[in-house]
mmCIF file of the N, C-alpha and C atoms, coordinates in Angstrom:
data_MODEL
# 
_entry.id   MODEL 
# 
loop_
_atom_site.group_PDB 
_atom_site.id 
_atom_site.type_symbol 
_atom_site.label_atom_id 
_atom_site.label_alt_id 
_atom_site.label_comp_id 
_atom_site.label_asym_id 
_atom_site.label_entity_id 
_atom_site.label_seq_id 
_atom_site.pdbx_PDB_ins_code 
_atom_site.Cartn_x 
_atom_site.Cartn_y 
_atom_site.Cartn_z 
_atom_site.occupancy 
_atom_site.B_iso_or_equiv 
_atom_site.pdbx_formal_charge 
_atom_site.auth_seq_id 
_atom_site.auth_comp_id 
_atom_site.auth_asym_id 
_atom_site.auth_atom_id 
_atom_site.pdbx_PDB_model_num 
ATOM 1   N N  . UNK A 1 1  ? 119.223 118.895 124.656 1.00 0.00 ? 1  UNK A N  1 
ATOM 2   C CA . UNK A 1 1  ? 119.412 119.032 123.242 1.00 0.00 ? 1  UNK A CA 1 
ATOM 3   C C  . UNK A 1 1  ? 118.055 119.193 122.574 1.00 0.00 ? 1  UNK A C  1 
ATOM 4   N N  . UNK A 1 2  ? 117.948 120.161 121.729 1.00 0.00 ? 2  UNK A N  1 
ATOM 5   C CA . UNK A 1 2  ? 116.688 120.470 121.071 1.00 0.00 ? 2  UNK A CA 1 
ATOM 6   C C  . UNK A 1 2  ? 116.750 120.047 119.608 1.00 0.00 ? 2  UNK A C  1 
ATOM 7   N N  . UNK A 1 3  ? 115.669 119.420 119.137 1.00 0.00 ? 3  UNK A N  1 
ATOM 8   C CA . UNK A 1 3  ? 115.599 118.993 117.744 1.00 0.00 ? 3  UNK A CA 1 
ATOM 9   C C  . UNK A 1 3  ? 115.312 120.191 116.848 1.00 0.00 ? 3  UNK A C  1 
ATOM 10  N N  . UNK A 1 4  ? 115.844 120.191 115.640 1.00 0.00 ? 4  UNK A N  1 
ATOM 11  C CA . UNK A 1 4  ? 115.584 121.315 114.732 1.00 0.00 ? 4  UNK A CA 1 
ATOM 12  C C  . UNK A 1 4  ? 114.118 121.335 114.306 1.00 0.00 ? 4  UNK A C  1 
ATOM 13  N N  . UNK A 1 5  ? 113.611 122.513 114.078 1.00 0.00 ? 5  UNK A N  1 
ATOM 14  C CA . UNK A 1 5  ? 112.223 122.683 113.662 1.00 0.00 ? 5  UNK A CA 1 
ATOM 15  C C  . UNK A 1 5  ? 112.097 122.249 112.200 1.00 0.00 ? 5  UNK A C  1 
ATOM 16  N N  . UNK A 1 6  ? 111.115 121.401 111.923 1.00 0.00 ? 6  UNK A N  1 
ATOM 17  C CA . UNK A 1 6  ? 110.916 120.875 110.579 1.00 0.00 ? 6  UNK A CA 1 
ATOM 18  C C  . UNK A 1 6  ? 109.755 121.587 109.897 1.00 0.00 ? 6  UNK A C  1 
ATOM 19  N N  . UNK A 1 7  ? 109.753 121.515 108.589 1.00 0.00 ? 7  UNK A N  1 
ATOM 20  C CA . UNK A 1 7  ? 108.645 122.090 107.833 1.00 0.00 ? 7  UNK A CA 1 
ATOM 21  C C  . UNK A 1 7  ? 107.391 121.268 108.077 1.00 0.00 ? 7  UNK A C  1 
ATOM 22  N N  . UNK A 1 8  ? 106.256 121.869 107.812 1.00 0.00 ? 8  UNK A N  1 
ATOM 23  C CA . UNK A 1 8  ? 104.965 121.228 108.085 1.00 0.00 ? 8  UNK A CA 1 
ATOM 24  C C  . UNK A 1 8  ? 104.797 119.926 107.296 1.00 0.00 ? 8  UNK A C  1 
ATOM 25  N N  . UNK A 1 9  ? 105.205 119.899 106.023 1.00 0.00 ? 9  UNK A N  1 
ATOM 26  C CA . UNK A 1 9  ? 105.066 118.699 105.209 1.00 0.00 ? 9  UNK A CA 1 
ATOM 27  C C  . UNK A 1 9  ? 105.889 117.539 105.729 1.00 0.00 ? 9  UNK A C  1 
ATOM 28  N N  . UNK A 1 10 ? 107.088 117.835 106.193 1.00 0.00 ? 10 UNK A N  1 
ATOM 29  C CA . UNK A 1 10 ? 107.970 116.801 106.732 1.00 0.00 ? 10 UNK A CA 1 
ATOM 30  C C  . UNK A 1 10 ? 107.396 116.261 108.036 1.00 0.00 ? 10 UNK A C  1 
ATOM 31  N N  . UNK A 1 11 ? 106.834 117.156 108.841 1.00 0.00 ? 11 UNK A N  1 
ATOM 32  C CA . UNK A 1 11 ? 106.222 116.729 110.096 1.00 0.00 ? 11 UNK A CA 1 
ATOM 33  C C  . UNK A 1 11 ? 105.055 115.783 109.830 1.00 0.00 ? 11 UNK A C  1 
ATOM 34  N N  . UNK A 1 12 ? 104.227 116.114 108.841 1.00 0.00 ? 12 UNK A N  1 
ATOM 35  C CA . UNK A 1 12 ? 103.072 115.283 108.526 1.00 0.00 ? 12 UNK A CA 1 
ATOM 36  C C  . UNK A 1 12 ? 103.506 113.919 107.995 1.00 0.00 ? 12 UNK A C  1 
ATOM 37  N N  . UNK A 1 13 ? 104.567 113.873 107.176 1.00 0.00 ? 13 UNK A N  1 
ATOM 38  C CA . UNK A 1 13 ? 105.058 112.599 106.658 1.00 0.00 ? 13 UNK A CA 1 
ATOM 39  C C  . UNK A 1 13 ? 105.555 111.717 107.795 1.00 0.00 ? 13 UNK A C  1 
ATOM 40  N N  . UNK A 1 14 ? 106.301 112.318 108.717 1.00 0.00 ? 14 UNK A N  1 
ATOM 41  C CA . UNK A 1 14 ? 106.805 111.553 109.853 1.00 0.00 ? 14 UNK A CA 1 
ATOM 42  C C  . UNK A 1 14 ? 105.662 111.077 110.748 1.00 0.00 ? 14 UNK A C  1 
ATOM 43  N N  . UNK A 1 15 ? 104.659 111.940 110.935 1.00 0.00 ? 15 UNK A N  1 
ATOM 44  C CA . UNK A 1 15 ? 103.517 111.575 111.762 1.00 0.00 ? 15 UNK A CA 1 
ATOM 45  C C  . UNK A 1 15 ? 102.755 110.413 111.125 1.00 0.00 ? 15 UNK A C  1 
ATOM 46  N N  . UNK A 1 16 ? 102.542 110.469 109.815 1.00 0.00 ? 16 UNK A N  1 
ATOM 47  C CA . UNK A 1 16 ? 101.826 109.393 109.124 1.00 0.00 ? 16 UNK A CA 1 
ATOM 48  C C  . UNK A 1 16 ? 102.612 108.081 109.192 1.00 0.00 ? 16 UNK A C  1 
ATOM 49  N N  . UNK A 1 17 ? 103.924 108.160 109.037 1.00 0.00 ? 17 UNK A N  1 
ATOM 50  C CA . UNK A 1 17 ? 104.751 106.968 109.130 1.00 0.00 ? 17 UNK A CA 1 
ATOM 51  C C  . UNK A 1 17 ? 104.659 106.366 110.529 1.00 0.00 ? 17 UNK A C  1 
ATOM 52  N N  . UNK A 1 18 ? 104.763 107.199 111.547 1.00 0.00 ? 18 UNK A N  1 
ATOM 53  C CA . UNK A 1 18 ? 104.662 106.729 112.923 1.00 0.00 ? 18 UNK A CA 1 
ATOM 54  C C  . UNK A 1 18 ? 103.294 106.121 113.193 1.00 0.00 ? 18 UNK A C  1 
ATOM 55  N N  . UNK A 1 19 ? 102.236 106.753 112.678 1.00 0.00 ? 19 UNK A N  1 
ATOM 56  C CA . UNK A 1 19 ? 100.882 106.243 112.856 1.00 0.00 ? 19 UNK A CA 1 
ATOM 57  C C  . UNK A 1 19 ? 100.722 104.887 112.179 1.00 0.00 ? 19 UNK A C  1 
ATOM 58  N N  . UNK A 1 20 ? 101.270 104.738 110.961 1.00 0.00 ? 20 UNK A N  1 
ATOM 59  C CA . UNK A 1 20 ? 101.198 103.459 110.257 1.00 0.00 ? 20 UNK A CA 1 
ATOM 60  C C  . UNK A 1 20 ? 101.941 102.374 111.026 1.00 0.00 ? 20 UNK A C  1 
ATOM 61  N N  . UNK A 1 21 ? 103.100 102.705 111.563 1.00 0.00 ? 21 UNK A N  1 
ATOM 62  C CA . UNK A 1 21 ? 103.872 101.729 112.328 1.00 0.00 ? 21 UNK A CA 1 
ATOM 63  C C  . UNK A 1 21 ? 103.128 101.289 113.586 1.00 0.00 ? 21 UNK A C  1 
ATOM 64  N N  . UNK A 1 22 ? 102.548 102.243 114.286 1.00 0.00 ? 22 UNK A N  1 
ATOM 65  C CA . UNK A 1 22 ? 101.818 101.913 115.517 1.00 0.00 ? 22 UNK A CA 1 
ATOM 66  C C  . UNK A 1 22 ? 100.591 101.075 115.209 1.00 0.00 ? 22 UNK A C  1 
ATOM 67  N N  . UNK A 1 23 ? 99.817  101.464 114.184 1.00 0.00 ? 23 UNK A N  1 
ATOM 68  C CA . UNK A 1 23 ? 98.629  100.700 113.822 1.00 0.00 ? 23 UNK A CA 1 
ATOM 69  C C  . UNK A 1 23 ? 98.998  99.311  113.299 1.00 0.00 ? 23 UNK A C  1 
ATOM 70  N N  . UNK A 1 24 ? 100.063 99.225  112.512 1.00 0.00 ? 24 UNK A N  1 
ATOM 71  C CA . UNK A 1 24 ? 100.508 97.925  112.012 1.00 0.00 ? 24 UNK A CA 1 
ATOM 72  C C  . UNK A 1 24 ? 100.926 97.002  113.144 1.00 0.00 ? 24 UNK A C  1 
ATOM 73  N N  . UNK A 1 25 ? 101.629 97.542  114.118 1.00 0.00 ? 25 UNK A N  1 
ATOM 74  C CA . UNK A 1 25 ? 102.054 96.753  115.264 1.00 0.00 ? 25 UNK A CA 1 
ATOM 75  C C  . UNK A 1 25 ? 100.856 96.319  116.104 1.00 0.00 ? 25 UNK A C  1 
ATOM 76  N N  . UNK A 1 26 ? 99.890  97.202  116.266 1.00 0.00 ? 26 UNK A N  1 
ATOM 77  C CA . UNK A 1 26 ? 98.687  96.860  117.039 1.00 0.00 ? 26 UNK A CA 1 
ATOM 78  C C  . UNK A 1 26 ? 97.894  95.762  116.334 1.00 0.00 ? 26 UNK A C  1 
ATOM 79  N N  . UNK A 1 27 ? 97.769  95.849  115.021 1.00 0.00 ? 27 UNK A N  1 
ATOM 80  C CA . UNK A 1 27 ? 97.061  94.806  114.270 1.00 0.00 ? 27 UNK A CA 1 
ATOM 81  C C  . UNK A 1 27 ? 97.822  93.494  114.352 1.00 0.00 ? 27 UNK A C  1 
ATOM 82  N N  . UNK A 1 28 ? 99.135  93.559  114.248 1.00 0.00 ? 28 UNK A N  1 
ATOM 83  C CA . UNK A 1 28 ? 99.964  92.353  114.352 1.00 0.00 ? 28 UNK A CA 1 
ATOM 84  C C  . UNK A 1 28 ? 99.764  91.679  115.702 1.00 0.00 ? 28 UNK A C  1 
ATOM 85  N N  . UNK A 1 29 ? 99.778  92.456  116.775 1.00 0.00 ? 29 UNK A N  1 
ATOM 86  C CA . UNK A 1 29 ? 99.595  91.877  118.108 1.00 0.00 ? 29 UNK A CA 1 
ATOM 87  C C  . UNK A 1 29 ? 98.195  91.310  118.287 1.00 0.00 ? 29 UNK A C  1 
ATOM 88  N N  . UNK A 1 30 ? 97.214  91.890  117.614 1.00 0.00 ? 30 UNK A N  1 
ATOM 89  C CA . UNK A 1 30 ? 95.851  91.399  117.722 1.00 0.00 ? 30 UNK A CA 1 
ATOM 90  C C  . UNK A 1 30 ? 95.675  90.094  116.957 1.00 0.00 ? 30 UNK A C  1 
ATOM 91  N N  . UNK A 1 31 ? 96.266  90.010  115.777 1.00 0.00 ? 31 UNK A N  1 
ATOM 92  C CA . UNK A 1 31 ? 96.072  88.840  114.912 1.00 0.00 ? 31 UNK A CA 1 
ATOM 93  C C  . UNK A 1 31 ? 96.926  87.657  115.361 1.00 0.00 ? 31 UNK A C  1 
ATOM 94  N N  . UNK A 1 32 ? 98.155  87.904  115.774 1.00 0.00 ? 32 UNK A N  1 
ATOM 95  C CA . UNK A 1 32 ? 99.071  86.832  116.140 1.00 0.00 ? 32 UNK A CA 1 
ATOM 96  C C  . UNK A 1 32 ? 99.108  86.710  117.659 1.00 0.00 ? 32 UNK A C  1 
ATOM 97  N N  . UNK A 1 33 ? 98.509  85.647  118.190 1.00 0.00 ? 33 UNK A N  1 
ATOM 98  C CA . UNK A 1 33 ? 98.526  85.494  119.649 1.00 0.00 ? 33 UNK A CA 1 
ATOM 99  C C  . UNK A 1 33 ? 99.910  85.077  120.140 1.00 0.00 ? 33 UNK A C  1 
ATOM 100 N N  . UNK A 1 34 ? 100.256 85.426  121.374 1.00 0.00 ? 34 UNK A N  1 
ATOM 101 C CA . UNK A 1 34 ? 101.585 85.073  121.883 1.00 0.00 ? 34 UNK A CA 1 
ATOM 102 C C  . UNK A 1 34 ? 101.764 83.566  122.071 1.00 0.00 ? 34 UNK A C  1 
ATOM 103 N N  . UNK A 1 35 ? 100.689 82.849  122.438 1.00 0.00 ? 35 UNK A N  1 
ATOM 104 C CA . UNK A 1 35 ? 100.773 81.408  122.637 1.00 0.00 ? 35 UNK A CA 1 
ATOM 105 C C  . UNK A 1 35 ? 99.636  80.752  121.870 1.00 0.00 ? 35 UNK A C  1 
ATOM 106 N N  . UNK A 1 36 ? 99.950  79.659  121.213 1.00 0.00 ? 36 UNK A N  1 
ATOM 107 C CA . UNK A 1 36 ? 98.927  78.889  120.519 1.00 0.00 ? 36 UNK A CA 1 
ATOM 108 C C  . UNK A 1 36 ? 98.867  77.519  121.170 1.00 0.00 ? 36 UNK A C  1 
ATOM 109 N N  . UNK A 1 37 ? 97.809  77.271  121.892 1.00 0.00 ? 37 UNK A N  1 
ATOM 110 C CA . UNK A 1 37 ? 97.627  75.979  122.544 1.00 0.00 ? 37 UNK A CA 1 
ATOM 111 C C  . UNK A 1 37 ? 96.918  75.073  121.545 1.00 0.00 ? 37 UNK A C  1 
ATOM 112 N N  . UNK A 1 38 ? 97.702  74.540  120.625 1.00 0.00 ? 38 UNK A N  1 
ATOM 113 C CA . UNK A 1 38 ? 97.136  73.718  119.560 1.00 0.00 ? 38 UNK A CA 1 
ATOM 114 C C  . UNK A 1 38 ? 97.917  72.428  119.443 1.00 0.00 ? 38 UNK A C  1 
ATOM 115 N N  . UNK A 1 39 ? 97.248  71.444  118.884 1.00 0.00 ? 39 UNK A N  1 
ATOM 116 C CA . UNK A 1 39 ? 97.877  70.144  118.669 1.00 0.00 ? 39 UNK A CA 1 
ATOM 117 C C  . UNK A 1 39 ? 97.779  69.817  117.186 1.00 0.00 ? 39 UNK A C  1 
ATOM 118 N N  . UNK A 1 40 ? 98.903  69.513  116.577 1.00 0.00 ? 40 UNK A N  1 
ATOM 119 C CA . UNK A 1 40 ? 98.932  69.104  115.180 1.00 0.00 ? 40 UNK A CA 1 
ATOM 120 C C  . UNK A 1 40 ? 99.180  67.603  115.136 1.00 0.00 ? 40 UNK A C  1 
ATOM 121 N N  . UNK A 1 41 ? 98.152  66.855  114.773 1.00 0.00 ? 41 UNK A N  1 
ATOM 122 C CA . UNK A 1 41 ? 98.304  65.408  114.711 1.00 0.00 ? 41 UNK A CA 1 
ATOM 123 C C  . UNK A 1 41 ? 98.960  64.998  113.391 1.00 0.00 ? 41 UNK A C  1 
ATOM 124 N N  . UNK A 1 42 ? 99.370  63.751  113.253 1.00 0.00 ? 42 UNK A N  1 
ATOM 125 C CA . UNK A 1 42 ? 100.035 63.302  112.024 1.00 0.00 ? 42 UNK A CA 1 
ATOM 126 C C  . UNK A 1 42 ? 99.185  63.479  110.765 1.00 0.00 ? 42 UNK A C  1 
ATOM 127 N N  . UNK A 1 43 ? 97.880  63.461  110.897 1.00 0.00 ? 43 UNK A N  1 
ATOM 128 C CA . UNK A 1 43 ? 97.002  63.641  109.745 1.00 0.00 ? 43 UNK A CA 1 
ATOM 129 C C  . UNK A 1 43 ? 97.146  65.019  109.119 1.00 0.00 ? 43 UNK A C  1 
ATOM 130 N N  . UNK A 1 44 ? 97.521  66.008  109.919 1.00 0.00 ? 44 UNK A N  1 
ATOM 131 C CA . UNK A 1 44 ? 97.706  67.366  109.404 1.00 0.00 ? 44 UNK A CA 1 
ATOM 132 C C  . UNK A 1 44 ? 98.860  67.410  108.415 1.00 0.00 ? 44 UNK A C  1 
ATOM 133 N N  . UNK A 1 45 ? 99.942  66.732  108.722 1.00 0.00 ? 45 UNK A N  1 
ATOM 134 C CA . UNK A 1 45 ? 101.088 66.695  107.821 1.00 0.00 ? 45 UNK A CA 1 
ATOM 135 C C  . UNK A 1 45 ? 100.744 66.049  106.492 1.00 0.00 ? 45 UNK A C  1 
ATOM 136 N N  . UNK A 1 46 ? 99.986  64.939  106.540 1.00 0.00 ? 46 UNK A N  1 
ATOM 137 C CA . UNK A 1 46 ? 99.620  64.277  105.289 1.00 0.00 ? 46 UNK A CA 1 
ATOM 138 C C  . UNK A 1 46 ? 98.644  65.145  104.496 1.00 0.00 ? 46 UNK A C  1 
ATOM 139 N N  . UNK A 1 47 ? 97.801  65.917  105.175 1.00 0.00 ? 47 UNK A N  1 
ATOM 140 C CA . UNK A 1 47 ? 96.878  66.818  104.485 1.00 0.00 ? 47 UNK A CA 1 
ATOM 141 C C  . UNK A 1 47 ? 97.657  67.901  103.732 1.00 0.00 ? 47 UNK A C  1 
ATOM 142 N N  . UNK A 1 48 ? 98.649  68.491  104.371 1.00 0.00 ? 48 UNK A N  1 
ATOM 143 C CA . UNK A 1 48 ? 99.457  69.507  103.701 1.00 0.00 ? 48 UNK A CA 1 
ATOM 144 C C  . UNK A 1 48 ? 100.259 68.910  102.547 1.00 0.00 ? 48 UNK A C  1 
ATOM 145 N N  . UNK A 1 49 ? 100.709 67.675  102.701 1.00 0.00 ? 49 UNK A N  1 
ATOM 146 C CA . UNK A 1 49 ? 101.408 66.999  101.614 1.00 0.00 ? 49 UNK A CA 1 
ATOM 147 C C  . UNK A 1 49 ? 100.468 66.781  100.425 1.00 0.00 ? 49 UNK A C  1 
ATOM 148 N N  . UNK A 1 50 ? 99.226  66.394  100.695 1.00 0.00 ? 50 UNK A N  1 
ATOM 149 C CA . UNK A 1 50 ? 98.238  66.235  99.631  1.00 0.00 ? 50 UNK A CA 1 
ATOM 150 C C  . UNK A 1 50 ? 97.957  67.558  98.936  1.00 0.00 ? 50 UNK A C  1 
ATOM 151 N N  . UNK A 1 51 ? 97.875  68.644  99.705  1.00 0.00 ? 51 UNK A N  1 
ATOM 152 C CA . UNK A 1 51 ? 97.666  69.965  99.106  1.00 0.00 ? 51 UNK A CA 1 
ATOM 153 C C  . UNK A 1 51 ? 98.817  70.341  98.183  1.00 0.00 ? 51 UNK A C  1 
ATOM 154 N N  . UNK A 1 52 ? 100.034 70.076  98.618  1.00 0.00 ? 52 UNK A N  1 
ATOM 155 C CA . UNK A 1 52 ? 101.215 70.392  97.821  1.00 0.00 ? 52 UNK A CA 1 
ATOM 156 C C  . UNK A 1 52 ? 101.241 69.580  96.527  1.00 0.00 ? 52 UNK A C  1 
ATOM 157 N N  . UNK A 1 53 ? 101.015 68.284  96.642  1.00 0.00 ? 53 UNK A N  1 
ATOM 158 C CA . UNK A 1 53 ? 101.031 67.423  95.459  1.00 0.00 ? 53 UNK A CA 1 
ATOM 159 C C  . UNK A 1 53 ? 99.896  67.792  94.514  1.00 0.00 ? 53 UNK A C  1 
ATOM 160 N N  . UNK A 1 54 ? 98.714  68.052  95.044  1.00 0.00 ? 54 UNK A N  1 
ATOM 161 C CA . UNK A 1 54 ? 97.578  68.443  94.210  1.00 0.00 ? 54 UNK A CA 1 
ATOM 162 C C  . UNK A 1 54 ? 97.826  69.760  93.493  1.00 0.00 ? 54 UNK A C  1 
ATOM 163 N N  . UNK A 1 55 ? 98.436  70.723  94.193  1.00 0.00 ? 55 UNK A N  1 
ATOM 164 C CA . UNK A 1 55 ? 98.753  72.006  93.568  1.00 0.00 ? 55 UNK A CA 1 
ATOM 165 C C  . UNK A 1 55 ? 99.757  71.855  92.448  1.00 0.00 ? 55 UNK A C  1 
ATOM 166 N N  . UNK A 1 56 ? 100.797 71.048  92.682  1.00 0.00 ? 56 UNK A N  1 
ATOM 167 C CA . UNK A 1 56 ? 101.802 70.818  91.635  1.00 0.00 ? 56 UNK A CA 1 
ATOM 168 C C  . UNK A 1 56 ? 101.196 70.110  90.423  1.00 0.00 ? 56 UNK A C  1 
ATOM 169 N N  . UNK A 1 57 ? 100.384 69.096  90.664  1.00 0.00 ? 57 UNK A N  1 
ATOM 170 C CA . UNK A 1 57 ? 99.756  68.392  89.545  1.00 0.00 ? 57 UNK A CA 1 
ATOM 171 C C  . UNK A 1 57 ? 98.784  69.293  88.798  1.00 0.00 ? 57 UNK A C  1 
ATOM 172 N N  . UNK A 1 58 ? 98.062  70.143  89.517  1.00 0.00 ? 58 UNK A N  1 
ATOM 173 C CA . UNK A 1 58 ? 97.163  71.093  88.868  1.00 0.00 ? 58 UNK A CA 1 
ATOM 174 C C  . UNK A 1 58 ? 97.917  72.076  87.996  1.00 0.00 ? 58 UNK A C  1 
ATOM 175 N N  . UNK A 1 59 ? 99.053  72.562  88.492  1.00 0.00 ? 59 UNK A N  1 
ATOM 176 C CA . UNK A 1 59 ? 99.863  73.495  87.708  1.00 0.00 ? 59 UNK A CA 1 
ATOM 177 C C  . UNK A 1 59 ? 100.427 72.810  86.464  1.00 0.00 ? 59 UNK A C  1 
ATOM 178 N N  . UNK A 1 60 ? 100.901 71.566  86.614  1.00 0.00 ? 60 UNK A N  1 
ATOM 179 C CA . UNK A 1 60 ? 101.418 70.827  85.463  1.00 0.00 ? 60 UNK A CA 1 
ATOM 180 C C  . UNK A 1 60 ? 100.321 70.556  84.437  1.00 0.00 ? 60 UNK A C  1 
ATOM 181 N N  . UNK A 1 61 ? 99.125  70.234  84.895  1.00 0.00 ? 61 UNK A N  1 
ATOM 182 C CA . UNK A 1 61 ? 98.011  70.005  83.975  1.00 0.00 ? 61 UNK A CA 1 
ATOM 183 C C  . UNK A 1 61 ? 97.644  71.276  83.229  1.00 0.00 ? 61 UNK A C  1 
ATOM 184 N N  . UNK A 1 62 ? 97.655  72.411  83.934  1.00 0.00 ? 62 UNK A N  1 
ATOM 185 C CA . UNK A 1 62 ? 97.353  73.691  83.282  1.00 0.00 ? 62 UNK A CA 1 
ATOM 186 C C  . UNK A 1 62 ? 98.390  74.014  82.212  1.00 0.00 ? 62 UNK A C  1 
ATOM 187 N N  . UNK A 1 63 ? 99.655  73.766  82.514  1.00 0.00 ? 63 UNK A N  1 
ATOM 188 C CA . UNK A 1 63 ? 100.716 74.012  81.533  1.00 0.00 ? 63 UNK A CA 1 
ATOM 189 C C  . UNK A 1 63 ? 100.539 73.092  80.327  1.00 0.00 ? 63 UNK A C  1 
ATOM 190 N N  . UNK A 1 64 ? 100.180 71.832  80.596  1.00 0.00 ? 64 UNK A N  1 
ATOM 191 C CA . UNK A 1 64 ? 99.971  70.886  79.508  1.00 0.00 ? 64 UNK A CA 1 
ATOM 192 C C  . UNK A 1 64 ? 98.836  71.342  78.599  1.00 0.00 ? 64 UNK A C  1 
ATOM 193 N N  . UNK A 1 65 ? 97.748  71.812  79.191  1.00 0.00 ? 65 UNK A N  1 
ATOM 194 C CA . UNK A 1 65 ? 96.580  72.217  78.396  1.00 0.00 ? 65 UNK A CA 1 
ATOM 195 C C  . UNK A 1 65 ? 96.881  73.449  77.551  1.00 0.00 ? 65 UNK A C  1 
ATOM 196 N N  . UNK A 1 66 ? 97.666  74.369  78.049  1.00 0.00 ? 66 UNK A N  1 
ATOM 197 C CA . UNK A 1 66 ? 97.919  75.622  77.351  1.00 0.00 ? 66 UNK A CA 1 
ATOM 198 C C  . UNK A 1 66 ? 99.327  75.675  76.752  1.00 0.00 ? 66 UNK A C  1 
ATOM 199 N N  . UNK A 1 67 ? 99.994  74.519  76.581  1.00 0.00 ? 67 UNK A N  1 
ATOM 200 C CA . UNK A 1 67 ? 101.375 74.505  76.121  1.00 0.00 ? 67 UNK A CA 1 
ATOM 201 C C  . UNK A 1 67 ? 101.522 75.142  74.748  1.00 0.00 ? 67 UNK A C  1 
ATOM 202 N N  . UNK A 1 68 ? 100.588 74.866  73.845  1.00 0.00 ? 68 UNK A N  1 
ATOM 203 C CA . UNK A 1 68 ? 100.682 75.429  72.494  1.00 0.00 ? 68 UNK A CA 1 
ATOM 204 C C  . UNK A 1 68 ? 100.596 76.952  72.548  1.00 0.00 ? 68 UNK A C  1 
ATOM 205 N N  . UNK A 1 69 ? 99.685  77.479  73.352  1.00 0.00 ? 69 UNK A N  1 
ATOM 206 C CA . UNK A 1 69 ? 99.559  78.936  73.493  1.00 0.00 ? 69 UNK A CA 1 
ATOM 207 C C  . UNK A 1 69 ? 100.821 79.543  74.107  1.00 0.00 ? 69 UNK A C  1 
ATOM 208 N N  . UNK A 1 70 ? 101.368 78.871  75.116  1.00 0.00 ? 70 UNK A N  1 
ATOM 209 C CA . UNK A 1 70 ? 102.580 79.364  75.779  1.00 0.00 ? 70 UNK A CA 1 
ATOM 210 C C  . UNK A 1 70 ? 103.750 79.353  74.797  1.00 0.00 ? 70 UNK A C  1 
ATOM 211 N N  . UNK A 1 71 ? 103.865 78.259  74.028  1.00 0.00 ? 71 UNK A N  1 
ATOM 212 C CA . UNK A 1 71 ? 104.952 78.123  73.068  1.00 0.00 ? 71 UNK A CA 1 
ATOM 213 C C  . UNK A 1 71 ? 104.853 79.197  71.984  1.00 0.00 ? 71 UNK A C  1 
ATOM 214 N N  . UNK A 1 72 ? 103.646 79.447  71.465  1.00 0.00 ? 72 UNK A N  1 
ATOM 215 C CA . UNK A 1 72 ? 103.464 80.490  70.450  1.00 0.00 ? 72 UNK A CA 1 
ATOM 216 C C  . UNK A 1 72 ? 103.779 81.876  71.003  1.00 0.00 ? 72 UNK A C  1 
ATOM 217 N N  . UNK A 1 73 ? 103.372 82.133  72.234  1.00 0.00 ? 73 UNK A N  1 
ATOM 218 C CA . UNK A 1 73 ? 103.632 83.437  72.848  1.00 0.00 ? 73 UNK A CA 1 
ATOM 219 C C  . UNK A 1 73 ? 105.124 83.666  73.036  1.00 0.00 ? 73 UNK A C  1 
ATOM 220 N N  . UNK A 1 74 ? 105.806 82.676  73.587  1.00 0.00 ? 74 UNK A N  1 
ATOM 221 C CA . UNK A 1 74 ? 107.249 82.822  73.797  1.00 0.00 ? 74 UNK A CA 1 
ATOM 222 C C  . UNK A 1 74 ? 107.992 82.900  72.461  1.00 0.00 ? 74 UNK A C  1 
ATOM 223 N N  . UNK A 1 75 ? 107.517 82.155  71.458  1.00 0.00 ? 75 UNK A N  1 
ATOM 224 C CA . UNK A 1 75 ? 108.127 82.216  70.140  1.00 0.00 ? 75 UNK A CA 1 
ATOM 225 C C  . UNK A 1 75 ? 107.984 83.587  69.506  1.00 0.00 ? 75 UNK A C  1 
ATOM 226 N N  . UNK A 1 76 ? 106.826 84.216  69.720  1.00 0.00 ? 76 UNK A N  1 
ATOM 227 C CA . UNK A 1 76 ? 106.631 85.558  69.158  1.00 0.00 ? 76 UNK A CA 1 
ATOM 228 C C  . UNK A 1 76 ? 107.472 86.602  69.889  1.00 0.00 ? 76 UNK A C  1 
ATOM 229 N N  . UNK A 1 77 ? 107.789 86.364  71.135  1.00 0.00 ? 77 UNK A N  1 
ATOM 230 C CA . UNK A 1 77 ? 108.622 87.309  71.884  1.00 0.00 ? 77 UNK A CA 1 
ATOM 231 C C  . UNK A 1 77 ? 110.063 87.304  71.385  1.00 0.00 ? 77 UNK A C  1 
ATOM 232 N N  . UNK A 1 78 ? 110.577 86.111  71.099  1.00 0.00 ? 78 UNK A N  1 
ATOM 233 C CA . UNK A 1 78 ? 111.987 85.978  70.745  1.00 0.00 ? 78 UNK A CA 1 
ATOM 234 C C  . UNK A 1 78 ? 112.221 85.801  69.245  1.00 0.00 ? 78 UNK A C  1 
ATOM 235 N N  . UNK A 1 79 ? 111.186 86.012  68.470  1.00 0.00 ? 79 UNK A N  1 
ATOM 236 C CA . UNK A 1 79 ? 111.299 85.847  67.031  1.00 0.00 ? 79 UNK A CA 1 
ATOM 237 C C  . UNK A 1 79 ? 112.109 86.999  66.430  1.00 0.00 ? 79 UNK A C  1 
ATOM 238 N N  . UNK A 1 80 ? 113.048 86.660  65.547  1.00 0.00 ? 80 UNK A N  1 
ATOM 239 C CA . UNK A 1 80 ? 113.833 87.704  64.888  1.00 0.00 ? 80 UNK A CA 1 
ATOM 240 C C  . UNK A 1 80 ? 113.147 88.078  63.584  1.00 0.00 ? 80 UNK A C  1 
ATOM 241 N N  . UNK A 1 81 ? 113.128 89.334  63.298  1.00 0.00 ? 81 UNK A N  1 
ATOM 242 C CA . UNK A 1 81 ? 112.498 89.812  62.080  1.00 0.00 ? 81 UNK A CA 1 
ATOM 243 C C  . UNK A 1 81 ? 113.507 89.735  60.934  1.00 0.00 ? 81 UNK A C  1 
ATOM 244 N N  . UNK A 1 82 ? 113.035 89.252  59.787  1.00 0.00 ? 82 UNK A N  1 
ATOM 245 C CA . UNK A 1 82 ? 113.891 89.149  58.625  1.00 0.00 ? 82 UNK A CA 1 
ATOM 246 C C  . UNK A 1 82 ? 113.965 90.508  57.921  1.00 0.00 ? 82 UNK A C  1 
ATOM 247 N N  . UNK A 1 83 ? 115.149 90.871  57.500  1.00 0.00 ? 83 UNK A N  1 
ATOM 248 C CA . UNK A 1 83 ? 115.353 92.145  56.817  1.00 0.00 ? 83 UNK A CA 1 
ATOM 249 C C  . UNK A 1 83 ? 115.452 91.863  55.328  1.00 0.00 ? 83 UNK A C  1 
ATOM 250 N N  . UNK A 1 84 ? 114.618 92.538  54.526  1.00 0.00 ? 84 UNK A N  1 
ATOM 251 C CA . UNK A 1 84 ? 114.658 92.363  53.070  1.00 0.00 ? 84 UNK A CA 1 
ATOM 252 C C  . UNK A 1 84 ? 115.778 93.206  52.494  1.00 0.00 ? 84 UNK A C  1 
ATOM 253 N N  . UNK A 1 85 ? 116.564 92.592  51.588  1.00 0.00 ? 85 UNK A N  1 
ATOM 254 C CA . UNK A 1 85 ? 117.679 93.326  50.979  1.00 0.00 ? 85 UNK A CA 1 
ATOM 255 C C  . UNK A 1 85 ? 117.384 93.618  49.543  1.00 0.00 ? 85 UNK A C  1 
# 
């Protein structure tokens, strides 16, 4: 069975897509090793928990500091204009 002959532009698009897929897969295989001989001790879990709590508190503090600006911005978005009669 023979494939139909494609136009040059379509061939180039398919070639570029195939090239991107092959290069992406090669980079993926290079970056992600098949086996990771690593040990995660209990301290690692508490470190990630501290990162999570610190990030949440930082975000809440940022919202607190800029609450007036956020409130004014949202108020201006949903503000209805009065029509003079």
